[in-house]
C-alpha positions as CSV (number, residue, x, y, z in Angstrom):
1,M,12.3,-7.1,-7.0
2,K,11.9,-5.9,-3.4
3,L,9.2,-3.4,-2.8
4,L,9.8,-0.4,-0.4
5,I,6.1,-0.3,0.6
6,K,5.2,-2.4,3.6
7,K,2.0,-3.6,5.3
8,G,0.6,-0.9,7.5
9,D,2.1,2.1,5.5
10,L,-0.1,5.0,4.6
11,V,-0.2,5.5,0.8
12,K,-1.9,7.8,-1.7
13,V,-3.2,6.7,-5.2
14,I,-1.7,8.8,-8.0
15,T,-3.3,7.3,-11.1
16,G,-6.5,5.4,-12.0
17,N,-10.1,5.7,-11.0
18,D,-9.3,6.3,-7.3
19,K,-6.8,9.0,-8.0
20,G,-6.3,11.2,-4.9
21,A,-7.6,8.6,-2.4
22,S,-5.4,7.5,0.5
23,G,-5.5,4.5,2.8
24,R,-3.5,2.0,4.8
25,V,-1.8,-1.0,3.1
26,L,-3.5,-4.2,4.1
27,E,-1.5,-6.7,2.0
28,V,1.6,-6.7,-0.2
29,Y,2.0,-9.2,-3.1
30,P,5.7,-8.9,-4.2
31,K,5.5,-11.6,-6.9
32,T,2.8,-9.7,-8.8
33,M,4.0,-6.3,-7.6
34,R,0.5,-5.4,-6.3
35,I,-0.7,-3.8,-3.1
36,L,-4.1,-4.1,-1.4
37,V,-5.1,-0.7,0.0
38,E,-8.0,-0.1,2.4
39,G,-10.9,1.6,0.7
40,V,-9.3,1.8,-2.7
41,N,-10.3,-0.1,-6.0
42,I,-13.6,-1.5,-4.6
43,R,-15.3,-3.9,-6.9
44,K,-18.6,-5.8,-6.7
45,R,-18.3,-9.6,-6.3
46,H,-21.2,-12.0,-6.9
47,T,-21.0,-14.9,-4.4
48,K,-22.9,-18.2,-4.0
49,P,-24.3,-19.1,-0.7
50,S,-21.8,-21.0,1.5
51,Q,-21.1,-21.9,5.2
52,K,-19.5,-18.5,5.8
53,N,-22.0,-16.4,3.8
54,Q,-25.4,-18.1,4.2
55,K,-27.3,-15.7,1.9
56,G,-24.8,-15.1,-0.9
57,G,-25.4,-12.2,-3.2
58,I,-23.3,-9.2,-4.2
59,I,-20.5,-8.0,-1.9
60,S,-18.1,-5.1,-2.2
61,K,-14.5,-6.1,-2.0
62,E,-11.1,-4.2,-2.3
63,M,-8.9,-5.4,-5.1
64,P,-5.1,-5.0,-5.4
65,V,-3.6,-2.1,-7.3
66,H,-0.1,-2.0,-9.0
67,Y,2.6,-0.6,-6.7
68,S,3.5,2.0,-9.3
69,N,0.1,3.6,-8.9
70,V,0.7,4.6,-5.3
71,L,3.1,6.8,-3.4
72,M,4.0,6.7,0.3
73,M,2.8,9.5,2.6
74,D,5.5,11.3,4.6
75,S,5.1,12.7,8.1
76,D,3.6,16.0,6.7
77,K,0.9,13.9,4.8
78,N,2.4,14.7,1.4
79,A,2.9,12.0,-1.3
80,T,6.6,11.2,-1.6
81,R,9.1,8.9,-3.3
82,T,11.0,6.6,-1.0
83,G,14.7,6.3,-0.6
84,I,17.1,4.3,1.6
85,R,19.8,5.5,4.0
86,H,22.1,3.1,5.8
87,E,22.7,3.7,9.5
88,E,25.5,2.2,11.6
89,K,24.2,0.6,14.8
90,S,26.7,-1.4,16.9
91,G,28.8,-2.3,13.9
92,N,25.9,-3.3,11.7
93,R,24.6,-1.3,8.7
94,T,20.9,-1.3,8.7
95,P,18.8,0.2,5.9
96,V,16.2,2.9,6.9
97,R,13.5,4.1,4.6
98,I,13.4,7.9,4.1
99,A,11.0,10.4,2.4
100,K,12.5,12.2,-0.5
101,T,10.4,15.4,0.1
102,N,11.7,16.2,3.7
103,G,14.4,13.6,4.3
104,K,12.8,12.2,7.5
105,D,12.4,8.6,8.3
106,L,9.2,6.8,7.3
């Protein structure tokens, strides 16, 4: 299944512990249908000392959330569902993502 949410989009969390939080999409994992959002679903991770992290210890890390738990933000900063409109450009039909709330392009 193809996800309509892309890397760099602004999304709002609609369910879960971080309900109401918003952030930018850092990564998209289409196989597991999960999305990594900046500042959302932060978990503590215990790490051993390594070349990268000399001390080790407990670090805070963002974990992915399921794509159904977030909605895109439109140009008016409201959470919205996403639709697709096809535009004709030089004989080619290209899909364009639109916001269902105001009909503008995302």
